[in-house]
C-alpha angles and dihedrals in degrees: 000000000000149000121247111227101178143351126029126281126200125195135187119195126215088250090060098254115137135200137182121206128202132192112296094030121129107219137198114188113176126201116288101060144113118214138185143172117261116218130354100300114091115245106240119186140164112238104218101176136011099045096112095096090055094049096058119112113246 
């Protein structure tokens, strides 16, 4: 779950569904996706939930 601050983000789920996000969108992107930035502006978003696995010490 997150909030897109700038840029555009596009996702495609394993089931074939697709979604494009623009600044101001709240987004929920579950596991099983591929995502990329659309255009030249970097997609910058605040990750609100779901970051715990990335914060673990290795």
